[in-house]
ChimeraX commands (.cxc) that place a marker at each C-alpha (Angstrom):
marker #1 position 0.00,0.00,0.00 radius 0.5
marker #1 position 2.98,2.31,0.49 radius 0.5
marker #1 position 3.44,4.27,-2.70 radius 0.5
marker #1 position 6.39,6.04,-4.27 radius 0.5
marker #1 position 5.35,9.20,-2.42 radius 0.5
marker #1 position 5.35,7.43,0.92 radius 0.5
marker #1 position 2.57,6.21,3.20 radius 0.5
marker #1 position -1.07,7.09,2.69 radius 0.5
marker #1 position -2.00,9.98,4.98 radius 0.5
marker #1 position -5.53,9.77,6.38 radius 0.5
marker #1 position -7.08,12.45,8.60 radius 0.5
marker #1 position -10.57,11.07,9.23 radius 0.5
marker #1 position -12.33,7.89,10.36 radius 0.5
marker #1 position -14.16,7.26,7.10 radius 0.5
marker #1 position -10.99,7.53,5.03 radius 0.5
marker #1 position -9.16,5.19,7.35 radius 0.5
marker #1 position -12.01,2.66,7.26 radius 0.5
marker #1 position -11.60,2.49,3.48 radius 0.5
marker #1 position -7.84,2.08,3.77 radius 0.5
marker #1 position -8.21,-0.59,6.45 radius 0.5
marker #1 position -10.69,-2.55,4.34 radius 0.5
marker #1 position -8.07,-2.84,1.58 radius 0.5
marker #1 position -5.51,-4.48,3.90 radius 0.5
marker #1 position -5.06,-8.24,3.83 radius 0.5
marker #1 position -2.96,-10.35,6.14 radius 0.5
marker #1 position -1.60,-9.21,9.49 radius 0.5
marker #1 position -1.78,-5.57,10.52 radius 0.5
marker #1 position 0.46,-3.89,13.10 radius 0.5
marker #1 position -0.05,-0.49,14.70 radius 0.5
marker #1 position 2.40,1.89,16.36 radius 0.5
marker #1 position 0.63,4.63,18.31 radius 0.5
marker #1 position 2.52,7.92,18.64 radius 0.5
marker #1 position 2.02,11.58,19.44 radius 0.5
marker #1 position 4.29,12.50,16.54 radius 0.5
marker #1 position 7.70,14.20,16.71 radius 0.5
marker #1 position 9.10,10.84,15.60 radius 0.5
marker #1 position 12.73,9.97,16.33 radius 0.5
marker #1 position 15.03,6.95,16.15 radius 0.5
marker #1 position 13.18,5.29,19.03 radius 0.5
marker #1 position 9.94,5.40,17.08 radius 0.5
marker #1 position 11.74,4.18,13.95 radius 0.5
marker #1 position 12.90,1.09,15.84 radius 0.5
marker #1 position 9.27,0.37,16.78 radius 0.5
marker #1 position 8.23,0.74,13.14 radius 0.5
marker #1 position 10.85,-1.79,12.11 radius 0.5
marker #1 position 9.64,-4.19,14.79 radius 0.5
marker #1 position 6.07,-3.75,13.54 radius 0.5
marker #1 position 7.13,-4.30,9.93 radius 0.5
marker #1 position 8.85,-7.57,10.88 radius 0.5
marker #1 position 5.64,-8.88,12.47 radius 0.5
marker #1 position 2.95,-7.85,9.98 radius 0.5
marker #1 position 2.03,-7.42,6.34 radius 0.5
marker #1 position 0.82,-3.85,6.86 radius 0.5
marker #1 position 1.93,-1.17,9.31 radius 0.5
marker #1 position -0.31,1.64,10.52 radius 0.5
marker #1 position 1.07,4.59,12.50 radius 0.5
marker #1 position -1.24,6.85,14.45 radius 0.5
marker #1 position -0.13,10.43,15.09 radius 0.5
marker #1 position -2.34,12.10,17.66 radius 0.5
marker #1 position -1.53,14.43,20.54 radius 0.5
marker #1 position -4.15,13.17,22.95 radius 0.5
marker #1 position -5.56,15.95,25.16 radius 0.5
marker #1 position -6.99,13.47,27.66 radius 0.5
marker #1 position -3.55,12.50,28.95 radius 0.5
marker #1 position -2.34,16.04,29.64 radius 0.5
marker #1 position -3.05,17.63,33.00 radius 0.5
marker #1 position -3.46,21.28,33.91 radius 0.5
marker #1 position -0.23,23.18,33.32 radius 0.5
marker #1 position 1.33,20.43,31.19 radius 0.5
marker #1 position 2.71,20.93,27.68 radius 0.5
marker #1 position -0.29,20.10,25.47 radius 0.5
marker #1 position -0.10,23.30,23.41 radius 0.5
marker #1 position 3.70,23.30,23.26 radius 0.5
marker #1 position 4.08,19.61,22.42 radius 0.5
marker #1 position 6.01,19.40,19.12 radius 0.5
marker #1 position 3.90,18.79,16.03 radius 0.5
marker #1 position 6.05,17.84,13.03 radius 0.5
marker #1 position 3.79,15.91,10.67 radius 0.5
marker #1 position 5.86,16.43,7.51 radius 0.5
marker #1 position 9.00,15.13,9.23 radius 0.5
marker #1 position 6.97,12.28,10.74 radius 0.5
marker #1 position 5.76,11.24,7.30 radius 0.5
marker #1 position 9.37,11.16,6.09 radius 0.5
marker #1 position 10.32,8.80,8.94 radius 0.5
marker #1 position 7.33,6.61,8.14 radius 0.5
marker #1 position 8.22,6.54,4.45 radius 0.5
marker #1 position 11.78,5.46,5.24 radius 0.5
marker #1 position 10.47,2.59,7.37 radius 0.5
marker #1 position 7.89,1.34,4.89 radius 0.5
marker #1 position 4.76,2.36,6.79 radius 0.5
marker #1 position 1.56,1.81,4.81 radius 0.5
marker #1 position -0.87,4.25,6.41 radius 0.5
marker #1 position -0.50,7.20,8.77 radius 0.5
marker #1 position -3.69,8.06,10.62 radius 0.5
marker #1 position -3.33,11.65,11.88 radius 0.5
marker #1 position -6.79,12.76,13.01 radius 0.5
marker #1 position -7.89,15.94,14.75 radius 0.5
marker #1 position -9.23,15.84,18.29 radius 0.5
marker #1 position -12.76,16.38,16.97 radius 0.5
marker #1 position -12.33,13.34,14.70 radius 0.5
marker #1 position -11.13,11.14,17.57 radius 0.5
marker #1 position -13.70,12.52,20.03 radius 0.5
marker #1 position -16.62,13.58,17.78 radius 0.5
marker #1 position -18.94,14.12,20.75 radius 0.5
marker #1 position -16.46,16.21,22.69 radius 0.5
marker #1 position -14.56,15.10,25.77 radius 0.5
marker #1 position -15.77,11.53,26.36 radius 0.5
marker #1 position -17.86,11.02,29.47 radius 0.5
marker #1 position -17.08,7.28,29.46 radius 0.5
marker #1 position -13.39,6.49,29.87 radius 0.5
marker #1 position -11.12,3.59,30.75 radius 0.5
marker #1 position -9.91,3.57,34.35 radius 0.5
marker #1 position -6.28,2.61,34.86 radius 0.5
marker #1 position -7.11,1.40,38.37 radius 0.5
marker #1 position -4.64,1.12,41.22 radius 0.5
marker #1 position -1.65,0.44,38.97 radius 0.5
marker #1 position -2.28,3.75,37.23 radius 0.5
marker #1 position -2.29,5.70,40.49 radius 0.5
marker #1 position 1.30,5.14,41.56 radius 0.5
marker #1 position 4.67,6.35,40.25 radius 0.5
marker #1 position 3.93,8.35,37.09 radius 0.5
marker #1 position 0.22,8.27,37.86 radius 0.5
marker #1 position 0.77,9.83,41.29 radius 0.5
marker #1 position 2.64,12.71,39.71 radius 0.5
marker #1 position 0.13,13.10,36.85 radius 0.5
marker #1 position -3.37,12.26,38.18 radius 0.5
marker #1 position -5.67,10.93,35.46 radius 0.5
marker #1 position -2.83,10.63,32.94 radius 0.5
marker #1 position -3.12,6.90,32.44 radius 0.5
marker #1 position -6.93,7.01,32.24 radius 0.5
marker #1 position -6.47,9.30,29.25 radius 0.5
marker #1 position -3.79,7.06,27.75 radius 0.5
marker #1 position -5.84,3.88,28.02 radius 0.5
marker #1 position -8.99,5.56,26.73 radius 0.5
marker #1 position -7.32,6.67,23.50 radius 0.5
marker #1 position -5.38,3.41,23.12 radius 0.5
marker #1 position -8.58,1.36,23.34 radius 0.5
marker #1 position -10.37,3.71,20.95 radius 0.5
marker #1 position -7.55,3.49,18.40 radius 0.5
marker #1 position -7.41,-0.29,18.74 radius 0.5
marker #1 position -11.09,-0.38,17.85 radius 0.5
marker #1 position -10.52,1.87,14.81 radius 0.5
marker #1 position -7.38,0.13,13.52 radius 0.5
marker #1 position -8.31,-3.46,14.45 radius 0.5
marker #1 position -4.66,-4.60,14.43 radius 0.5
marker #1 position -3.25,-8.04,15.06 radius 0.5
marker #1 position -0.18,-6.51,16.72 radius 0.5
marker #1 position 0.37,-3.30,18.69 radius 0.5
marker #1 position 3.96,-2.20,19.35 radius 0.5
marker #1 position 4.88,-0.02,22.35 radius 0.5
marker #1 position 8.24,1.15,23.67 radius 0.5
marker #1 position 9.65,-0.14,26.95 radius 0.5
marker #1 position 10.81,3.31,28.11 radius 0.5
marker #1 position 7.22,4.06,29.12 radius 0.5
marker #1 position 7.22,0.89,31.22 radius 0.5
marker #1 position 4.19,1.75,33.34 radius 0.5
marker #1 position 2.19,2.57,30.23 radius 0.5
marker #1 position 3.25,-0.73,28.66 radius 0.5
marker #1 position 2.18,-2.65,31.77 radius 0.5
marker #1 position -1.19,-0.91,31.83 radius 0.5
marker #1 position -1.86,-1.53,28.14 radius 0.5
marker #1 position -1.08,-5.22,28.63 radius 0.5
marker #1 position -3.36,-5.35,31.66 radius 0.5
marker #1 position -6.19,-3.60,29.79 radius 0.5
marker #1 position -5.85,-5.98,26.84 radius 0.5
marker #1 position -6.02,-8.96,29.20 radius 0.5
marker #1 position -8.80,-7.64,31.44 radius 0.5
marker #1 position -11.05,-6.45,28.60 radius 0.5
marker #1 position -10.31,-9.37,26.22 radius 0.5
marker #1 position -8.96,-7.15,23.46 radius 0.5
marker #1 position -7.78,-9.45,20.68 radius 0.5
marker #1 position -4.36,-7.94,19.99 radius 0.5
marker #1 position -0.78,-9.03,20.63 radius 0.5
marker #1 position 1.16,-6.38,22.55 radius 0.5
marker #1 position 4.84,-6.31,21.61 radius 0.5
marker #1 position 7.49,-4.30,23.48 radius 0.5
marker #1 position 10.34,-2.52,21.74 radius 0.5
marker #1 position 13.66,-1.83,23.46 radius 0.5
marker #1 position 14.56,1.70,24.57 radius 0.5
marker #1 position 16.73,3.58,22.08 radius 0.5
marker #1 position 19.32,5.93,23.60 radius 0.5
marker #1 position 21.40,8.96,22.69 radius 0.5
marker #1 position 25.21,8.51,22.51 radius 0.5
marker #1 position 25.48,9.59,26.17 radius 0.5
marker #1 position 22.80,7.11,27.23 radius 0.5
marker #1 position 19.82,9.47,27.59 radius 0.5
marker #1 position 16.65,7.71,26.45 radius 0.5
marker #1 position 15.31,9.12,23.20 radius 0.5
marker #1 position 12.21,11.23,23.77 radius 0.5
marker #1 position 10.33,13.90,21.86 radius 0.5
marker #1 position 10.65,16.05,24.98 radius 0.5
marker #1 position 14.45,16.03,24.75 radius 0.5
marker #1 position 14.01,18.87,22.25 radius 0.5
marker #1 position 12.94,21.12,25.14 radius 0.5
marker #1 position 16.34,20.83,26.86 radius 0.5
marker #1 position 18.81,23.69,26.48 radius 0.5
marker #1 position 22.53,22.98,26.68 radius 0.5
marker #1 position 22.67,23.19,30.48 radius 0.5
marker #1 position 19.62,21.02,31.01 radius 0.5
marker #1 position 20.86,18.54,28.41 radius 0.5
marker #1 position 24.09,18.13,30.35 radius 0.5
marker #1 position 22.20,17.70,33.64 radius 0.5
marker #1 position 19.90,15.12,32.03 radius 0.5
marker #1 position 22.87,12.77,31.74 radius 0.5
marker #1 position 22.19,12.00,35.42 radius 0.5
marker #1 position 19.26,9.78,34.38 radius 0.5
marker #1 position 21.26,7.22,32.38 radius 0.5
marker #1 position 24.01,7.55,35.00 radius 0.5
marker #1 position 21.48,6.47,37.64 radius 0.5
marker #1 position 20.71,3.37,35.61 radius 0.5
marker #1 position 24.38,2.60,35.20 radius 0.5
marker #1 position 25.05,2.98,38.93 radius 0.5
marker #1 position 22.14,0.63,39.65 radius 0.5
marker #1 position 23.45,-1.90,37.14 radius 0.5
marker #1 position 26.93,-1.76,38.67 radius 0.5
marker #1 position 25.56,-2.19,42.19 radius 0.5
marker #1 position 23.49,-5.20,41.12 radius 0.5
marker #1 position 26.52,-6.73,39.40 radius 0.5
marker #1 position 28.53,-6.36,42.62 radius 0.5
marker #1 position 25.86,-8.30,44.51 radius 0.5
marker #1 position 24.16,-5.39,46.27 radius 0.5
marker #1 position 20.71,-5.91,47.75 radius 0.5
marker #1 position 17.58,-4.32,46.34 radius 0.5
marker #1 position 17.63,-1.33,48.70 radius 0.5
marker #1 position 21.25,-0.54,47.90 radius 0.5
marker #1 position 20.71,-0.92,44.15 radius 0.5
marker #1 position 17.94,1.68,44.31 radius 0.5
marker #1 position 20.01,3.88,46.63 radius 0.5
marker #1 position 22.92,3.87,44.19 radius 0.5
marker #1 position 20.59,5.08,41.45 radius 0.5
marker #1 position 19.10,7.82,43.64 radius 0.5
marker #1 position 22.56,9.06,44.58 radius 0.5
marker #1 position 23.37,9.56,40.88 radius 0.5
marker #1 position 20.33,11.84,40.53 radius 0.5
marker #1 position 21.56,14.12,43.32 radius 0.5
marker #1 position 23.05,16.73,40.98 radius 0.5
marker #1 position 22.24,20.41,40.33 radius 0.5
marker #1 position 19.41,20.98,37.87 radius 0.5
marker #1 position 17.75,17.59,38.44 radius 0.5
marker #1 position 14.61,17.34,40.58 radius 0.5
marker #1 position 13.82,13.63,41.09 radius 0.5
marker #1 position 10.19,12.59,41.26 radius 0.5
marker #1 position 10.75,8.89,41.99 radius 0.5
marker #1 position 13.55,6.36,41.62 radius 0.5
marker #1 position 12.49,2.87,42.70 radius 0.5
marker #1 position 13.17,-0.80,42.07 radius 0.5
marker #1 position 9.91,-2.57,41.22 radius 0.5
marker #1 position 8.52,-5.97,40.26 radius 0.5
marker #1 position 8.50,-6.40,36.46 radius 0.5
marker #1 position 4.83,-7.48,36.36 radius 0.5
marker #1 position 2.84,-5.43,38.86 radius 0.5
marker #1 position 5.38,-2.58,39.29 radius 0.5
marker #1 position 5.15,-2.69,43.08 radius 0.5
marker #1 position 8.33,-1.76,44.94 radius 0.5
marker #1 position 10.30,-4.94,45.61 radius 0.5
marker #1 position 10.98,-6.00,49.23 radius 0.5
marker #1 position 14.37,-5.64,50.86 radius 0.5
marker #1 position 15.12,-9.35,50.42 radius 0.5
marker #1 position 14.06,-9.47,46.75 radius 0.5
marker #1 position 16.10,-11.70,44.46 radius 0.5
marker #1 position 15.56,-12.07,40.73 radius 0.5
marker #1 position 14.34,-9.78,37.93 radius 0.5
marker #1 position 13.48,-6.19,38.81 radius 0.5
marker #1 position 12.92,-2.93,36.98 radius 0.5
marker #1 position 14.37,0.45,37.88 radius 0.5
marker #1 position 11.76,3.15,37.30 radius 0.5
marker #1 position 12.76,6.78,37.54 radius 0.5
marker #1 position 11.46,10.21,36.66 radius 0.5
marker #1 position 12.90,13.66,37.14 radius 0.5
marker #1 position 12.28,17.23,36.11 radius 0.5
marker #1 position 15.28,18.71,34.31 radius 0.5
marker #1 position 15.18,22.34,33.25 radius 0.5
marker #1 position 11.41,22.31,33.53 radius 0.5
marker #1 position 11.07,19.19,31.37 radius 0.5
marker #1 position 9.80,15.93,32.80 radius 0.5
marker #1 position 11.89,12.92,31.73 radius 0.5
marker #1 position 11.43,9.24,32.51 radius 0.5
marker #1 position 13.62,6.18,32.13 radius 0.5
marker #1 position 13.60,2.47,32.95 radius 0.5
marker #1 position 16.11,-0.33,33.20 radius 0.5
marker #1 position 15.78,-4.10,33.65 radius 0.5
marker #1 position 18.05,-5.58,36.31 radius 0.5
marker #1 position 18.75,-8.89,37.99 radius 0.5
marker #1 position 19.20,-8.82,41.77 radius 0.5
marker #1 position 21.29,-11.80,42.79 radius 0.5
marker #1 position 20.04,-14.29,45.41 radius 0.5
marker #1 position 21.73,-13.75,48.72 radius 0.5
marker #1 position 22.78,-10.26,47.67 radius 0.5
marker #1 position 24.98,-8.50,50.16 radius 0.5
marker #1 position 25.45,-4.82,50.94 radius 0.5
marker #1 position 26.75,-2.38,48.40 radius 0.5
marker #1 position 30.17,-0.82,48.94 radius 0.5
marker #1 position 30.39,1.83,51.64 radius 0.5
marker #1 position 28.76,5.11,50.74 radius 0.5
marker #1 position 25.97,3.82,48.51 radius 0.5
marker #1 position 23.51,2.52,51.08 radius 0.5
marker #1 position 20.50,4.62,52.03 radius 0.5
marker #1 position 17.21,4.16,53.87 radius 0.5
marker #1 position 14.51,2.33,51.96 radius 0.5
marker #1 position 12.16,5.30,52.06 radius 0.5
marker #1 position 12.21,7.55,49.00 radius 0.5
marker #1 position 10.57,10.86,48.12 radius 0.5
marker #1 position 6.93,10.66,47.16 radius 0.5
marker #1 position 6.19,11.76,43.59 radius 0.5
marker #1 position 5.39,15.41,43.31 radius 0.5
marker #1 position 2.10,16.58,41.80 radius 0.5
marker #1 position 2.71,19.40,39.32 radius 0.5
marker link #1:1,2 radius 0.2
marker link #1:2,3 radius 0.2
marker link #1:3,4 radius 0.2
marker link #1:4,5 radius 0.2
marker link #1:5,6 radius 0.2
marker link #1:6,7 radius 0.2
marker link #1:7,8 radius 0.2
marker link #1:8,9 radius 0.2
marker link #1:9,10 radius 0.2
marker link #1:10,11 radius 0.2
marker link #1:11,12 radius 0.2
marker link #1:12,13 radius 0.2
marker link #1:13,14 radius 0.2
marker link #1:14,15 radius 0.2
marker link #1:15,16 radius 0.2
marker link #1:16,17 radius 0.2
marker link #1:17,18 radius 0.2
marker link #1:18,19 radius 0.2
marker link #1:19,20 radius 0.2
marker link #1:20,21 radius 0.2
marker link #1:21,22 radius 0.2
marker link #1:22,23 radius 0.2
marker link #1:23,24 radius 0.2
marker link #1:24,25 radius 0.2
marker link #1:25,26 radius 0.2
marker link #1:26,27 radius 0.2
marker link #1:27,28 radius 0.2
marker link #1:28,29 radius 0.2
marker link #1:29,30 radius 0.2
marker link #1:30,31 radius 0.2
marker link #1:31,32 radius 0.2
marker link #1:32,33 radius 0.2
marker link #1:33,34 radius 0.2
marker link #1:34,35 radius 0.2
marker link #1:35,36 radius 0.2
marker link #1:36,37 radius 0.2
marker link #1:37,38 radius 0.2
marker link #1:38,39 radius 0.2
marker link #1:39,40 radius 0.2
marker link #1:40,41 radius 0.2
marker link #1:41,42 radius 0.2
marker link #1:42,43 radius 0.2
marker link #1:43,44 radius 0.2
marker link #1:44,45 radius 0.2
marker link #1:45,46 radius 0.2
marker link #1:46,47 radius 0.2
marker link #1:47,48 radius 0.2
marker link #1:48,49 radius 0.2
marker link #1:49,50 radius 0.2
marker link #1:50,51 radius 0.2
marker link #1:51,52 radius 0.2
marker link #1:52,53 radius 0.2
marker link #1:53,54 radius 0.2
marker link #1:54,55 radius 0.2
marker link #1:55,56 radius 0.2
marker link #1:56,57 radius 0.2
marker link #1:57,58 radius 0.2
marker link #1:58,59 radius 0.2
marker link #1:59,60 radius 0.2
marker link #1:60,61 radius 0.2
marker link #1:61,62 radius 0.2
marker link #1:62,63 radius 0.2
marker link #1:63,64 radius 0.2
marker link #1:64,65 radius 0.2
marker link #1:65,66 radius 0.2
marker link #1:66,67 radius 0.2
marker link #1:67,68 radius 0.2
marker link #1:68,69 radius 0.2
marker link #1:69,70 radius 0.2
marker link #1:70,71 radius 0.2
marker link #1:71,72 radius 0.2
marker link #1:72,73 radius 0.2
marker link #1:73,74 radius 0.2
marker link #1:74,75 radius 0.2
marker link #1:75,76 radius 0.2
marker link #1:76,77 radius 0.2
marker link #1:77,78 radius 0.2
marker link #1:78,79 radius 0.2
marker link #1:79,80 radius 0.2
marker link #1:80,81 radius 0.2
marker link #1:81,82 radius 0.2
marker link #1:82,83 radius 0.2
marker link #1:83,84 radius 0.2
marker link #1:84,85 radius 0.2
marker link #1:85,86 radius 0.2
marker link #1:86,87 radius 0.2
marker link #1:87,88 radius 0.2
marker link #1:88,89 radius 0.2
marker link #1:89,90 radius 0.2
marker link #1:90,91 radius 0.2
marker link #1:91,92 radius 0.2
marker link #1:92,93 radius 0.2
marker link #1:93,94 radius 0.2
marker link #1:94,95 radius 0.2
marker link #1:95,96 radius 0.2
marker link #1:96,97 radius 0.2
marker link #1:97,98 radius 0.2
marker link #1:98,99 radius 0.2
marker link #1:99,100 radius 0.2
marker link #1:100,101 radius 0.2
marker link #1:101,102 radius 0.2
marker link #1:102,103 radius 0.2
marker link #1:103,104 radius 0.2
marker link #1:104,105 radius 0.2
marker link #1:105,106 radius 0.2
marker link #1:106,107 radius 0.2
marker link #1:107,108 radius 0.2
marker link #1:108,109 radius 0.2
marker link #1:109,110 radius 0.2
marker link #1:110,111 radius 0.2
marker link #1:111,112 radius 0.2
marker link #1:112,113 radius 0.2
marker link #1:113,114 radius 0.2
marker link #1:114,115 radius 0.2
marker link #1:115,116 radius 0.2
marker link #1:116,117 radius 0.2
marker link #1:117,118 radius 0.2
marker link #1:118,119 radius 0.2
marker link #1:119,120 radius 0.2
marker link #1:120,121 radius 0.2
marker link #1:121,122 radius 0.2
marker link #1:122,123 radius 0.2
marker link #1:123,124 radius 0.2
marker link #1:124,125 radius 0.2
marker link #1:125,126 radius 0.2
marker link #1:126,127 radius 0.2
marker link #1:127,128 radius 0.2
marker link #1:128,129 radius 0.2
marker link #1:129,130 radius 0.2
marker link #1:130,131 radius 0.2
marker link #1:131,132 radius 0.2
marker link #1:132,133 radius 0.2
marker link #1:133,134 radius 0.2
marker link #1:134,135 radius 0.2
marker link #1:135,136 radius 0.2
marker link #1:136,137 radius 0.2
marker link #1:137,138 radius 0.2
marker link #1:138,139 radius 0.2
marker link #1:139,140 radius 0.2
marker link #1:140,141 radius 0.2
marker link #1:141,142 radius 0.2
marker link #1:142,143 radius 0.2
marker link #1:143,144 radius 0.2
marker link #1:144,145 radius 0.2
marker link #1:145,146 radius 0.2
marker link #1:146,147 radius 0.2
marker link #1:147,148 radius 0.2
marker link #1:148,149 radius 0.2
marker link #1:149,150 radius 0.2
marker link #1:150,151 radius 0.2
marker link #1:151,152 radius 0.2
marker link #1:152,153 radius 0.2
marker link #1:153,154 radius 0.2
marker link #1:154,155 radius 0.2
marker link #1:155,156 radius 0.2
marker link #1:156,157 radius 0.2
marker link #1:157,158 radius 0.2
marker link #1:158,159 radius 0.2
marker link #1:159,160 radius 0.2
marker link #1:160,161 radius 0.2
marker link #1:161,162 radius 0.2
marker link #1:162,163 radius 0.2
marker link #1:163,164 radius 0.2
marker link #1:164,165 radius 0.2
marker link #1:165,166 radius 0.2
marker link #1:166,167 radius 0.2
marker link #1:167,168 radius 0.2
marker link #1:168,169 radius 0.2
marker link #1:169,170 radius 0.2
marker link #1:170,171 radius 0.2
marker link #1:171,172 radius 0.2
marker link #1:172,173 radius 0.2
marker link #1:173,174 radius 0.2
marker link #1:174,175 radius 0.2
marker link #1:175,176 radius 0.2
marker link #1:176,177 radius 0.2
marker link #1:177,178 radius 0.2
marker link #1:178,179 radius 0.2
marker link #1:179,180 radius 0.2
marker link #1:180,181 radius 0.2
marker link #1:181,182 radius 0.2
marker link #1:182,183 radius 0.2
marker link #1:183,184 radius 0.2
marker link #1:184,185 radius 0.2
marker link #1:185,186 radius 0.2
marker link #1:186,187 radius 0.2
marker link #1:187,188 radius 0.2
marker link #1:188,189 radius 0.2
marker link #1:189,190 radius 0.2
marker link #1:190,191 radius 0.2
marker link #1:191,192 radius 0.2
marker link #1:192,193 radius 0.2
marker link #1:193,194 radius 0.2
marker link #1:194,195 radius 0.2
marker link #1:195,196 radius 0.2
marker link #1:196,197 radius 0.2
marker link #1:197,198 radius 0.2
marker link #1:198,199 radius 0.2
marker link #1:199,200 radius 0.2
marker link #1:200,201 radius 0.2
marker link #1:201,202 radius 0.2
marker link #1:202,203 radius 0.2
marker link #1:203,204 radius 0.2
marker link #1:204,205 radius 0.2
marker link #1:205,206 radius 0.2
marker link #1:206,207 radius 0.2
marker link #1:207,208 radius 0.2
marker link #1:208,209 radius 0.2
marker link #1:209,210 radius 0.2
marker link #1:210,211 radius 0.2
marker link #1:211,212 radius 0.2
marker link #1:212,213 radius 0.2
marker link #1:213,214 radius 0.2
marker link #1:214,215 radius 0.2
marker link #1:215,216 radius 0.2
marker link #1:216,217 radius 0.2
marker link #1:217,218 radius 0.2
marker link #1:218,219 radius 0.2
marker link #1:219,220 radius 0.2
marker link #1:220,221 radius 0.2
marker link #1:221,222 radius 0.2
marker link #1:222,223 radius 0.2
marker link #1:223,224 radius 0.2
marker link #1:224,225 radius 0.2
marker link #1:225,226 radius 0.2
marker link #1:226,227 radius 0.2
marker link #1:227,228 radius 0.2
marker link #1:228,229 radius 0.2
marker link #1:229,230 radius 0.2
marker link #1:230,231 radius 0.2
marker link #1:231,232 radius 0.2
marker link #1:232,233 radius 0.2
marker link #1:233,234 radius 0.2
marker link #1:234,235 radius 0.2
marker link #1:235,236 radius 0.2
marker link #1:236,237 radius 0.2
marker link #1:237,238 radius 0.2
marker link #1:238,239 radius 0.2
marker link #1:239,240 radius 0.2
marker link #1:240,241 radius 0.2
marker link #1:241,242 radius 0.2
marker link #1:242,243 radius 0.2
marker link #1:243,244 radius 0.2
marker link #1:244,245 radius 0.2
marker link #1:245,246 radius 0.2
marker link #1:246,247 radius 0.2
marker link #1:247,248 radius 0.2
marker link #1:248,249 radius 0.2
marker link #1:249,250 radius 0.2
marker link #1:250,251 radius 0.2
marker link #1:251,252 radius 0.2
marker link #1:252,253 radius 0.2
marker link #1:253,254 radius 0.2
marker link #1:254,255 radius 0.2
marker link #1:255,256 radius 0.2
marker link #1:256,257 radius 0.2
marker link #1:257,258 radius 0.2
marker link #1:258,259 radius 0.2
marker link #1:259,260 radius 0.2
marker link #1:260,261 radius 0.2
marker link #1:261,262 radius 0.2
marker link #1:262,263 radius 0.2
marker link #1:263,264 radius 0.2
marker link #1:264,265 radius 0.2
marker link #1:265,266 radius 0.2
marker link #1:266,267 radius 0.2
marker link #1:267,268 radius 0.2
marker link #1:268,269 radius 0.2
marker link #1:269,270 radius 0.2
marker link #1:270,271 radius 0.2
marker link #1:271,272 radius 0.2
marker link #1:272,273 radius 0.2
marker link #1:273,274 radius 0.2
marker link #1:274,275 radius 0.2
marker link #1:275,276 radius 0.2
marker link #1:276,277 radius 0.2
marker link #1:277,278 radius 0.2
marker link #1:278,279 radius 0.2
marker link #1:279,280 radius 0.2
marker link #1:280,281 radius 0.2
marker link #1:281,282 radius 0.2
marker link #1:282,283 radius 0.2
marker link #1:283,284 radius 0.2
marker link #1:284,285 radius 0.2
marker link #1:285,286 radius 0.2
marker link #1:286,287 radius 0.2
marker link #1:287,288 radius 0.2
marker link #1:288,289 radius 0.2
marker link #1:289,290 radius 0.2
marker link #1:290,291 radius 0.2
marker link #1:291,292 radius 0.2
marker link #1:292,293 radius 0.2
marker link #1:293,294 radius 0.2
marker link #1:294,295 radius 0.2
marker link #1:295,296 radius 0.2
marker link #1:296,297 radius 0.2
marker link #1:297,298 radius 0.2
marker link #1:298,299 radius 0.2
marker link #1:299,300 radius 0.2
marker link #1:300,301 radius 0.2
marker link #1:301,302 radius 0.2
marker link #1:302,303 radius 0.2
marker link #1:303,304 radius 0.2
marker link #1:304,305 radius 0.2
marker link #1:305,306 radius 0.2
marker link #1:306,307 radius 0.2
view
């Protein structure tokens, strides 16, 4: 379906329904808010490997932005996004307006993210994940894909989408794509464009936190000390941590002190006024001992701030 001029651009439901009806075989979707970068491109390649047709949605969803957040300022770069999609062999780009997605105005019936959506990122951004899941479910209904590809950087979002798909019997395979990073380790994000030179340098503390946690785990440190090593790396000028915790990979609850096995480091911080998140998979060794002197800290950690 991709032509010489690139993917088919569709702005309305009716036009997309016609395009979708022409697709045969497996269909994959990658949902984005635009401002596509190398991280998105890696998801498009993963989608292409798993399906006969790839659909990309480009929609800055107002339901997932809270008061005072960057809805109006969020980068909108559709022409550049189409070029990325063309390079990756995308078939259709669905880029609707808010009135096309929500034809009756702000929906009165929404998906609730439940208790999982109320902690970590959800505690800092109340209602955020309700808005995310509402638009994800709506777009799944419109696209009717066999496969939906999401990035692992937004680990809480990924967990919630998987839970929604399981709880509501949505017939789609959810596939996770690995986090793509800048040369200095910072996770690729559309919001990185907001960072000036000083903030960009300070933001290196986030991948440094992951590296310190990885090193502590490799030395045999316990769960508390692994998390403490990461938090210590965030203690630099210009970085305001929101949370930095070691959690269970499935339910994202903070792991106990004696945890051994797979764990995920979740962290978020405000850098130069921009909120950044990151995640890292770790393995805490059985019988882990204390970290080297100077890295241990109490188990308690700052509660997420509410902007």
